[in-house]
N, C-alpha and C positions, 0 to 999 in steps of 0.2 A: 472601835470608833475613836475618832480623834478627840482630844480635849477641846474644850470650847476655846477656839482660836480662830484667827482669820482664815477662810478657805475659799476656794473658787466656787462659782455657781454650779458648775457641773458636779463637783463634789457633794454640794448641799443636796441637789436633786437625787443623786445616787444614794445617799444616806436616808433621805426621806423616804425613797421607795422601800428601803429595809424596814421602815416603820409602818408600811402598808399603804403609803400614799401613791396615787396613780397620776400620770402626766409627766411633764407639764403640758397644759392645754392653753391654747390662745384664748385671749379674752381682754378686750379693751386695751389699755396701755400697758398692762402687765400680764404675764402668764400666771397660771395658778395650778395647784395640785389638789386632789380630792382624796379623802379616806372616809368612807361611809357618810357621816354627817358633818364632816369637818372639811372646810375649804380654806386653804391658805394662798396668799398671794405671794409670789417669789419675785426677787429683783430681776430686772433686765440685766443681760450681759453687759458688763463694763470692762474696762481695762483692768482695774484693780480687783482686789479680794473683797469678799463680804467681811466686814469688821466683826469684832468679838461682840460689841454691844448690840449691833444690828442682828447678829445670829441669835442672841439670846431673845430678842424680840420676836423673831421667827419661830424659834422652838416654844415660846410661851403661847404664841397663836395657834401652834399645832398641838398644844397640850402635851408637850414632851418635856419632862423635866431633865435637869442637867445630868443627874446620875444615870438615867436611862440612856441618854446621849452618849455618855462615856463608856458604858457597858457593852453596847451593841457591837 
């Protein structure tokens, strides 16, 4: 798993699937991914990468700590 650094949206969804999330599914203004009782909103595709701080917020919402992220 990559260190907590900027990455593309496609990479984010790929890694979240490794943590057991399904999707992304369409919903409202943003897509979301689901793992049993957890639902996380993922950013829309943009030209740039998802920044480090924003990635940390997404991981916190998904209940994934940074050491788990870097180990997988």
